[in-house]
C-alpha positions as CSV (number, residue, x, y, z in Angstrom):
1,X,0.4,0.2,0.2
2,X,1.5,3.2,-0.5
3,X,1.7,6.4,1.1
4,X,-0.9,8.6,-0.3
5,X,-3.0,5.3,-0.3
6,X,-2.8,4.5,3.9
7,X,-3.6,8.6,4.4
8,X,-6.7,8.8,2.6
9,X,-8.1,5.4,4.3
10,X,-6.5,6.6,7.6
11,X,-8.8,10.4,6.4
12,X,-11.5,8.8,5.4
13,X,-12.0,6.0,8.6
14,X,-11.0,8.8,11.2
15,X,-13.6,11.4,9.5
16,X,-16.2,8.8,9.7
17,X,-15.3,7.5,13.0
18,X,-14.0,10.6,14.9
19,X,-15.4,14.3,14.9
20,X,-12.5,16.9,14.2
21,X,-12.7,18.3,17.7
22,X,-12.4,14.5,19.8
23,X,-9.7,14.0,17.0
24,X,-7.6,16.8,18.5
25,X,-8.3,15.8,22.2
26,X,-6.9,12.0,21.3
27,X,-3.8,13.8,19.7
28,X,-3.4,16.3,22.7
29,X,-3.8,13.1,25.2
30,X,-1.0,11.4,23.1
31,X,1.6,14.4,22.9
32,X,1.0,15.2,26.5
33,X,2.0,11.5,27.2
34,X,5.1,11.8,25.1
35,X,6.5,15.4,26.3
36,X,6.1,14.0,29.8
37,X,7.5,10.5,29.1
38,X,10.7,12.3,27.6
39,X,10.9,14.7,30.4
40,X,10.9,11.5,33.3
41,X,13.3,10.0,30.7
42,X,15.6,13.1,30.7
43,X,15.6,13.8,34.7
44,X,16.6,10.0,35.0
45,X,19.0,10.0,33.0
46,X,20.6,13.3,34.6
47,X,20.4,11.7,38.1
48,X,22.2,8.5,36.5
49,X,24.9,10.4,35.7
50,X,25.0,12.9,38.2
51,X,24.7,9.8,41.2
52,X,27.9,7.9,38.9
53,X,30.3,10.7,38.6
54,X,28.8,13.5,41.6
55,X,28.2,11.5,44.7
56,X,31.7,10.2,44.2
57,X,33.1,14.2,45.1
58,X,33.9,14.0,49.0
59,X,36.0,15.6,51.6
60,X,35.5,19.0,52.9
61,X,37.7,21.1,51.0
62,X,37.0,21.8,47.2
63,X,37.6,18.8,44.8
64,X,40.1,18.8,41.6
65,X,37.2,16.6,39.9
66,X,35.0,20.0,39.5
67,X,37.6,21.4,37.1
68,X,37.6,18.3,35.1
69,X,33.5,17.2,34.9
70,X,31.7,20.2,33.3
71,X,34.9,20.2,30.1
72,X,34.7,16.8,29.7
73,X,30.1,16.8,29.3
74,X,30.6,20.1,26.9
75,X,33.0,18.2,24.7
76,X,31.2,15.0,24.9
77,X,28.4,17.3,23.9
78,X,30.1,19.4,21.4
79,X,30.9,16.3,19.6
80,X,27.3,14.5,19.8
81,X,26.0,17.8,18.3
82,X,28.6,18.2,16.0
83,X,29.4,14.6,14.4
84,X,26.1,12.9,15.3
85,X,23.1,15.5,14.9
86,X,24.8,17.9,12.4
87,X,22.4,20.7,13.0
88,X,21.9,23.4,16.1
89,X,19.9,22.3,19.2
90,X,20.6,25.3,21.2
91,X,17.9,27.5,22.2
92,X,15.3,25.1,22.6
93,X,12.8,27.6,23.4
94,X,13.7,30.6,20.7
95,X,13.8,27.5,18.3
96,X,10.1,26.5,19.1
97,X,8.6,30.3,18.8
98,X,11.1,30.9,15.6
99,X,9.4,27.4,13.6
100,X,6.1,28.4,14.6
101,X,6.5,31.6,13.5
102,X,8.7,31.0,9.9
103,X,8.3,27.8,9.3
104,X,4.9,26.4,9.1
105,X,5.2,24.9,13.4
106,X,7.4,22.2,11.4
107,X,10.1,20.9,13.7
108,X,12.8,18.5,12.7
109,X,12.4,15.1,13.9
110,X,15.9,14.7,15.7
111,X,14.4,17.0,17.9
112,X,12.8,14.4,19.6
113,X,16.0,13.2,20.8
114,X,19.1,15.1,20.3
115,X,18.4,18.2,22.3
116,X,17.2,15.3,25.1
117,X,20.8,13.5,25.0
118,X,22.9,16.9,24.2
119,X,21.0,18.9,27.7
120,X,21.5,15.4,29.6
121,X,25.3,15.4,28.8
122,X,25.7,18.7,29.5
123,X,24.3,19.5,32.9
124,X,24.8,15.7,33.7
125,X,28.9,16.8,34.5
126,X,27.3,20.0,35.6
127,X,27.2,22.5,32.4
128,X,25.2,25.8,34.4
129,X,22.5,25.4,32.5
130,X,19.1,24.2,33.0
131,X,17.2,20.9,31.2
132,X,13.4,22.4,30.9
133,X,14.2,24.6,27.4
134,X,15.3,20.8,25.8
135,X,12.6,19.4,27.4
136,X,9.9,21.7,25.7
137,X,11.6,21.5,22.5
138,X,11.5,17.9,22.7
139,X,7.7,17.8,23.8
140,X,7.4,20.2,21.1
141,X,9.2,18.2,18.2
142,X,6.7,15.4,19.3
143,X,3.7,17.8,18.9
144,X,5.2,18.9,15.5
145,X,6.3,15.5,14.1
146,X,2.9,13.9,15.3
147,X,0.6,16.4,13.1
148,X,3.0,16.2,9.9
149,X,2.5,12.7,10.2
150,X,-1.2,13.0,9.9
151,X,-0.9,15.9,7.8
152,X,-2.5,18.5,10.2
153,X,-3.1,22.1,9.2
154,X,-1.0,24.5,10.8
155,X,-3.6,26.0,13.3
156,X,-3.6,22.0,15.0
157,X,0.1,21.4,14.3
158,X,0.6,24.9,16.3
159,X,-1.4,23.3,19.3
160,X,0.3,20.2,19.4
161,X,2.6,21.9,19.5
162,X,2.2,23.7,22.8
163,X,0.8,20.4,23.7
164,X,3.7,18.7,23.5
165,X,5.4,21.9,25.9
166,X,2.7,21.9,28.4
167,X,3.0,17.6,29.0
168,X,7.0,18.0,29.0
169,X,6.8,21.2,31.4
170,X,4.1,19.3,33.9
171,X,5.9,16.2,33.6
172,X,9.5,18.1,34.6
173,X,8.2,20.2,37.4
174,X,4.9,18.3,38.3
175,X,2.9,21.8,37.5
176,X,0.1,21.6,35.6
177,X,-1.2,24.9,35.7
178,X,1.9,26.8,35.3
179,X,2.1,24.4,32.4
180,X,-0.7,25.5,30.5
181,X,-0.1,29.2,31.4
182,X,3.4,28.6,30.0
183,X,1.9,27.9,26.8
184,X,-0.5,30.1,27.1
185,X,1.7,33.5,28.1
186,X,5.5,31.8,26.6
187,X,4.3,30.4,23.5
188,X,1.4,32.7,23.2
189,X,-1.1,30.5,21.9
190,X,-4.3,31.5,21.7
191,X,-7.0,31.8,24.7
192,X,-9.9,29.6,23.7
193,X,-11.9,26.6,24.6
194,X,-10.5,24.8,21.4
195,X,-6.7,25.3,22.6
196,X,-7.3,25.6,26.6
197,X,-8.8,22.0,26.7
198,X,-6.4,20.2,25.0
199,X,-3.4,22.0,26.7
200,X,-5.1,20.8,29.8
201,X,-5.7,17.1,29.2
202,X,-1.6,17.7,28.0
203,X,-0.7,18.9,31.0
204,X,-2.9,16.5,33.3
205,X,-1.8,13.2,31.2
206,X,2.0,14.8,31.8
207,X,1.6,15.3,35.4
208,X,0.2,12.1,35.5
209,X,3.5,10.5,34.9
210,X,5.6,12.3,36.6
211,X,4.0,11.4,39.7
212,X,3.4,7.5,38.6
213,X,7.2,7.5,37.7
214,X,8.6,9.8,40.4
215,X,6.4,10.0,43.1
216,X,4.3,12.7,44.9
217,X,6.9,15.0,46.5
218,X,7.4,18.5,45.4
219,X,10.4,19.7,43.5
220,X,10.9,21.8,47.2
221,X,10.0,20.6,50.7
222,X,8.3,23.9,51.6
223,X,6.1,23.9,55.1
224,X,3.7,26.4,54.9
225,X,2.4,26.1,58.0
226,X,6.1,27.2,59.2
227,X,6.3,30.1,57.3
228,X,2.9,32.1,56.8
229,X,2.8,35.3,55.0
230,X,2.9,38.5,57.0
231,X,1.5,42.0,56.0
232,X,4.2,43.9,57.6
233,X,6.7,42.4,55.4
234,X,5.3,43.4,52.2
235,X,7.1,46.2,52.2
236,X,10.1,43.6,51.6
237,X,8.9,41.8,49.1
238,X,8.3,44.8,47.0
239,X,11.4,45.8,47.2
240,X,12.7,42.6,46.3
241,X,10.4,42.7,43.1
242,X,12.9,46.1,42.1
243,X,16.0,44.0,43.1
244,X,14.9,41.2,41.4
245,X,13.9,42.9,38.4
246,X,17.4,44.6,38.3
247,X,18.7,41.5,38.8
248,X,17.0,40.1,35.6
249,X,18.7,42.9,33.6
250,X,22.1,41.9,34.3
251,X,21.1,38.0,34.0
252,X,19.7,39.3,30.5
253,X,22.2,41.3,29.3
254,X,25.2,39.7,30.1
255,X,23.9,36.4,28.4
256,X,23.6,38.0,25.3
257,X,26.6,39.9,25.6
258,X,28.8,36.9,26.6
259,X,27.2,34.7,23.5
260,X,28.1,37.6,21.1
261,X,31.7,37.5,22.2
262,X,31.5,33.9,21.6
263,X,29.5,33.6,18.1
264,X,32.5,36.6,17.0
265,X,35.3,33.5,17.7
266,X,36.6,32.1,14.6
267,X,35.9,28.3,15.1
268,X,34.3,26.1,17.4
269,X,37.6,24.1,18.7
270,X,37.7,27.8,20.2
271,X,34.5,27.9,21.4
272,X,34.9,24.2,23.2
273,X,38.4,25.6,24.7
274,X,37.2,28.8,25.7
275,X,33.7,27.6,27.5
276,X,34.5,24.7,28.9
277,X,37.5,26.0,30.7
278,X,35.0,28.8,32.1
279,X,32.9,26.7,33.1
280,X,34.9,24.5,34.9
281,X,37.0,26.9,36.2
282,X,34.2,28.7,37.8
283,X,32.4,25.9,39.2
284,X,35.9,24.8,40.8
285,X,36.0,28.2,42.5
286,X,32.4,28.1,43.1
287,X,30.7,24.7,43.3
288,X,26.8,25.9,43.7
289,X,27.3,26.5,39.7
290,X,27.6,22.5,39.2
291,X,24.7,21.9,37.0
292,X,20.5,23.0,37.3
293,X,21.5,24.2,41.0
294,X,18.2,22.8,42.5
295,X,20.6,21.3,45.2
296,X,21.7,24.8,46.1
297,X,17.8,26.3,46.6
298,X,17.0,23.4,48.3
299,X,19.4,23.9,50.9
300,X,18.7,27.8,50.6
301,X,14.7,26.9,51.3
302,X,15.8,24.4,54.4
303,X,18.0,27.0,55.8
304,X,21.7,25.6,55.3
305,X,22.2,28.5,52.9
306,X,26.3,27.7,55.2
307,X,26.7,24.5,53.2
308,X,27.1,26.5,49.9
309,X,30.2,27.0,51.3
310,X,31.6,23.3,51.6
311,X,34.0,22.2,48.7
312,X,34.8,25.6,47.9
313,X,37.9,28.0,48.3
314,X,35.7,30.0,50.3
315,X,35.5,27.1,52.9
316,X,39.1,27.4,55.0
317,X,37.9,30.8,55.7
318,X,35.0,29.7,58.4
319,X,31.6,29.6,58.5
320,X,31.2,33.7,58.6
321,X,28.3,35.7,57.8
322,X,29.9,37.8,56.0
323,X,31.9,35.7,54.4
324,X,28.6,33.9,52.9
325,X,27.4,37.2,52.1
326,X,30.2,37.8,49.7
327,X,29.8,34.3,48.3
328,X,26.1,35.0,47.3
329,X,27.3,38.7,45.8
330,X,29.6,36.4,43.7
331,X,27.5,33.2,42.4
332,X,25.0,36.0,41.9
333,X,27.4,37.6,38.7
334,X,29.1,34.5,37.8
335,X,26.0,32.5,37.1
336,X,25.1,34.1,34.3
337,X,28.9,33.6,33.3
338,X,29.5,30.1,34.3
339,X,26.0,29.3,32.0
340,X,26.9,31.7,28.4
341,X,30.4,29.9,28.7
342,X,28.4,26.5,28.6
343,X,26.5,27.1,25.7
344,X,28.8,29.0,24.0
345,X,31.6,26.5,24.0
346,X,28.6,23.8,22.5
347,X,26.5,22.9,25.6
348,X,23.1,22.4,25.7
349,X,20.5,23.7,27.9
350,X,18.4,26.7,29.3
351,X,18.3,29.5,31.6
352,X,15.0,28.2,32.8
353,X,16.4,27.2,36.3
354,X,19.4,29.5,36.0
355,X,16.6,32.3,36.7
356,X,15.5,30.1,39.1
357,X,18.4,29.9,40.9
358,X,19.3,33.6,40.6
359,X,16.2,34.1,42.1
360,X,16.5,32.7,45.2
361,X,20.0,33.4,45.9
362,X,18.9,37.1,45.2
363,X,15.9,36.3,47.8
364,X,18.1,34.6,49.9
365,X,20.8,36.8,50.2
366,X,18.6,40.4,50.6
367,X,16.9,38.5,53.5
368,X,20.2,37.4,55.1
369,X,21.1,41.0,55.0
370,X,18.2,42.8,56.6
371,X,18.3,40.2,59.1
372,X,21.6,41.0,60.3
373,X,20.6,44.9,60.8
374,X,17.3,43.7,62.0
375,X,17.5,40.7,63.8
376,X,15.8,37.8,61.9
377,X,12.6,39.9,61.6
378,X,12.6,38.3,57.4
379,X,11.8,34.4,56.7
380,X,15.1,34.0,54.3
381,X,12.8,31.1,52.7
382,X,10.0,32.9,52.1
383,X,12.1,35.3,50.5
384,X,14.4,32.6,48.3
385,X,10.9,31.3,46.8
386,X,9.5,34.8,46.2
387,X,13.3,35.7,44.3
388,X,12.5,32.7,42.3
389,X,9.5,33.9,41.0
390,X,10.7,37.7,40.4
391,X,13.8,36.6,38.3
392,X,11.6,34.3,36.5
393,X,8.6,36.6,35.8
394,X,11.1,39.5,34.9
395,X,13.7,37.5,32.6
396,X,10.8,35.1,30.6
397,X,8.3,37.9,30.6
398,X,5.8,35.7,32.0
399,X,5.0,36.8,35.8
400,X,2.0,34.0,35.6
401,X,3.8,31.2,34.8
402,X,6.3,32.2,37.4
403,X,3.4,32.8,40.3
404,X,1.7,29.4,39.4
405,X,4.7,27.3,39.0
406,X,6.8,28.3,42.6
407,X,3.5,28.0,43.8
408,X,2.9,24.4,42.3
409,X,6.7,23.2,43.2
410,X,6.6,24.2,46.9
411,X,2.9,23.6,47.9
412,X,3.1,26.9,48.9
413,X,-1.0,28.0,47.5
414,X,-1.0,30.4,50.6
415,X,2.2,32.2,49.2
416,X,0.2,33.6,46.2
417,X,0.8,37.5,47.7
418,X,4.4,37.5,48.0
419,X,4.6,36.2,44.6
420,X,2.3,38.0,42.6
421,X,3.7,41.0,44.5
422,X,7.3,40.0,43.9
423,X,7.0,38.9,40.1
424,X,4.5,42.1,39.3
425,X,7.1,44.4,40.1
426,X,10.0,42.3,39.0
427,X,8.3,42.1,35.8
428,X,7.2,46.3,35.4
429,X,10.7,47.0,36.6
430,X,12.9,45.2,33.8
431,X,9.9,46.2,30.8
432,X,11.0,49.7,30.2
433,X,14.7,48.7,30.0
434,X,14.0,45.0,28.1
435,X,11.3,44.8,26.0
436,X,11.5,41.5,24.8
437,X,12.2,38.2,27.0
438,X,15.5,36.8,26.6
439,X,13.4,33.7,24.1
440,X,12.4,36.4,22.3
441,X,14.8,39.2,21.9
442,X,17.2,36.8,19.4
443,X,14.0,36.9,17.1
444,X,12.7,40.2,17.4
445,X,16.5,41.7,16.7
446,X,15.9,39.3,13.2
447,X,12.5,40.5,12.0
448,X,11.1,37.2,12.8
449,X,9.0,37.4,16.1
450,X,5.9,36.9,15.4
451,X,3.9,34.6,17.9
452,X,3.6,37.8,20.2
453,X,2.0,39.9,17.4
454,X,-1.0,38.6,15.8
455,X,-1.0,41.0,12.9
456,X,2.1,39.3,11.9
457,X,1.1,36.2,12.6
458,X,-1.9,36.3,10.4
459,X,0.4,37.8,7.5
460,X,3.1,35.8,7.7
461,X,0.5,32.9,6.5
462,X,-0.2,34.3,3.5
463,X,2.4,34.4,0.4
464,X,2.5,36.9,-2.1
465,X,3.1,34.6,-5.1
466,X,-1.0,33.2,-3.8
467,X,-1.9,36.8,-4.6
468,X,-0.1,38.1,-7.7
469,X,-2.8,39.0,-10.1
470,X,-1.5,38.5,-13.8
471,X,-4.5,39.4,-16.1
472,X,-3.3,42.6,-16.9
473,X,-2.9,43.5,-21.1
474,X,0.8,45.0,-21.4
475,X,1.7,47.4,-23.9
476,X,5.4,48.9,-25.4
477,X,6.5,52.6,-25.2
478,X,6.5,52.8,-28.8
479,X,3.0,51.8,-29.8
480,X,0.8,54.2,-30.4
481,X,-2.3,55.9,-28.6
482,X,-4.0,53.7,-31.7
483,X,-3.1,51.1,-30.7
484,X,-3.6,51.5,-26.7
485,X,-7.1,51.6,-28.0
486,X,-6.9,48.3,-29.2
487,X,-5.7,46.7,-26.4
488,X,-7.9,48.2,-24.1
489,X,-11.2,47.3,-26.2
490,X,-9.8,43.6,-25.3
491,X,-9.4,44.1,-21.4
492,X,-11.5,43.8,-18.8
493,X,-9.1,46.1,-16.4
494,X,-8.4,49.7,-16.1
495,X,-4.6,49.8,-15.4
496,X,-2.0,48.3,-18.2
497,X,1.7,47.8,-17.1
498,X,4.2,49.4,-20.1
499,X,7.2,46.7,-20.6
500,X,9.7,46.3,-23.7
501,X,11.3,43.4,-25.1
502,X,12.8,41.7,-22.7
503,X,9.8,42.7,-20.0
504,X,11.7,45.3,-18.5
505,X,8.6,47.5,-16.4
506,X,9.1,50.9,-17.3
507,X,5.7,52.6,-15.9
508,X,1.9,51.8,-16.0
509,X,-1.2,53.6,-18.2
510,X,-4.5,54.1,-15.9
511,X,-7.5,54.7,-18.1
512,X,-8.7,57.5,-16.5
513,X,-5.8,59.6,-17.1
514,X,-6.0,59.2,-20.8
515,X,-10.1,58.9,-20.9
516,X,-10.4,62.2,-22.8
517,X,-8.3,61.5,-25.5
518,X,-8.7,57.8,-26.5
519,X,-12.2,59.0,-28.1
520,X,-9.9,61.7,-30.8
521,X,-9.0,59.5,-34.1
522,X,-6.9,62.3,-34.8
523,X,-4.3,61.9,-31.9
524,X,-3.8,57.3,-33.1
525,X,-0.8,58.1,-35.3
526,X,0.6,61.0,-33.2
527,X,1.0,60.2,-30.1
528,X,2.6,57.2,-28.1
529,X,2.4,55.2,-25.2
530,X,5.9,56.7,-23.9
531,X,4.1,60.2,-23.5
532,X,1.2,58.4,-21.5
533,X,3.0,56.3,-18.9
534,X,4.2,57.3,-15.9
535,X,6.2,55.2,-13.1
536,X,4.6,54.2,-9.7
537,X,5.9,55.9,-6.6
538,X,6.5,52.0,-5.5
539,X,6.2,48.7,-6.3
540,X,6.4,45.1,-4.1
541,X,9.6,43.0,-4.6
542,X,8.0,39.5,-5.8
543,X,10.3,38.1,-3.0
544,X,9.0,40.6,-0.6
545,X,6.9,39.5,2.8
546,X,2.9,40.5,3.0
547,X,4.4,42.4,5.8
548,X,5.8,44.4,3.8
549,X,3.2,44.2,1.1
550,X,0.5,45.4,3.4
551,X,2.9,48.4,4.7
552,X,3.1,50.1,1.0
553,X,-0.9,49.8,0.8
554,X,-0.9,51.4,4.2
555,X,1.8,54.1,2.9
556,X,0.4,55.1,0.0
557,X,-3.5,55.4,-1.2
558,X,-2.6,53.0,-4.3
559,X,-5.4,49.8,-5.0
560,X,-3.1,48.0,-7.0
561,X,0.9,47.6,-7.0
562,X,3.6,46.2,-9.6
563,X,5.3,43.2,-8.6
564,X,8.6,42.9,-9.9
565,X,11.3,40.4,-10.0
566,X,14.8,42.1,-10.4
567,X,12.8,44.7,-12.4
568,X,11.1,42.5,-15.0
569,X,7.5,42.4,-14.7
570,X,5.8,40.0,-13.5
571,X,2.1,40.8,-12.3
572,X,0.0,42.9,-10.1
573,X,-1.0,42.5,-6.5
574,X,-4.4,44.7,-5.4
575,X,-5.6,46.0,-1.9
576,X,-8.8,44.3,-2.6
577,X,-7.5,40.5,-2.6
578,X,-5.0,41.3,0.5
579,X,-7.7,42.1,2.5
580,X,-9.6,39.5,1.8
581,X,-6.8,36.7,2.0
582,X,-6.3,38.8,5.2
583,X,-10.1,38.1,6.8
584,X,-10.1,34.7,5.6
585,X,-6.5,33.8,7.1
586,X,-7.8,35.9,10.3
587,X,-11.3,33.2,10.4
588,X,-9.5,30.4,10.4
589,X,-6.9,31.7,13.2
590,X,-9.9,32.2,15.1
591,X,-12.1,29.2,14.7
592,X,-13.0,27.8,17.7
């Protein structure tokens, strides 16, 4: 049976037995299960690597193994990506947004395994990045390729990308609400019932699998009853919001700046050496920078902040209060450097976990500093959590995701007021300085960010080739008015392009401009088209985007614009056709 016949029979059977709505719900379950399983697999893979490598690090002093493992991990990842994958798998969430924006929601099939393996190697050996972006790319790739296999339309494919991402986030954090909000807030899927229900199904399926395989515990144990919210501390949470906003600005600017420095390096080997050595050296000096950093956050939340100094070169100085504060400032500064060096050198990972790390350390540092002057006034665990939400909200421009994620991964649902206060102020702090999130800034710089602009999203789905009209009668500049009248008598259009023998566009003649003389036979042999034509003040290129075409129509009062290909006449595109196609696409985007 050939492939085409198989799809026709499958499509026919599906139409008879399953409604389109129910079919999407079934697929959302499948995407959520695949995304959730991928998350569980990745988490366990990293755990096993840690078990056989990291748990062998013992002793009260610093250990030289920290100097070797990150470099080895980045090296193996570099070789895997370069010689096996042979494609770029970095910047997972930005890559998902780009596929939605410019690639018809098509994500290459290798992303169903490549970014997962690469990130496991990077993080398992101590690379200072997170697993969340690679796992989102993996889940999204499952959704995209499932839709491609079934030959589904763009709208459904995009929805399944969101479902795969939601299942992955839910599976890695056991946070179904945050997973759904992530798909809506970061991937910018439309909030309609046709998208919300599938996302919920995917998130629940991913979470259920995580509970089944990994138990019912939360990522961070946070006994809320022991840390109640006090209204008197609200001003300090507001202050923390501003501080985390500034830390987020540093996080974003430093990350992008260091990335550019690596991009300027002439060879991959040089990038590998620089990134691997910088990461290893920083992890050697500051062991909390090893891996995702969740163990460090757990120590902060459980009142074991002094443990951060263990195995570092600062440990011989003793467990001094001020040494700890200085150490916290230094790991805040160098976490971004280690993260950027990891990815710049060839490692694979994301900014999700590092943003939580930076936030947790910021909140702990601020509360520790205040408590030095005001005798344990602030609960340090509470401020660590609020700081996590603040930095994440500002870096990702996703305050709702941050609020619900922190609440779900700690079980601290009564902690919403501090989370909301810190997240909102952090977000408002960074917006004037950085209007784009760390995920969208790269796309915005390339003019490829359409997921956050529905007008651009609709226009990106239109192509000028399908709107070009070619039923215009052409005429040469050497033809007489009499020749022109004969052409007019056989045409139904009122615009006549003027071209030479090589099809070069020379101008146009509008019937309204010559209406007074076309009924004067005495001018038929003495007046030439070259005297009647004029060159339009604008035109569009055959390869222009529909956004450019729409802008040209908006800038002018023209109803038709000539389409040229390197100066050669191709046809015309009309305002009416563009508007009609736009409205049709809007209807498809908005369908329930």
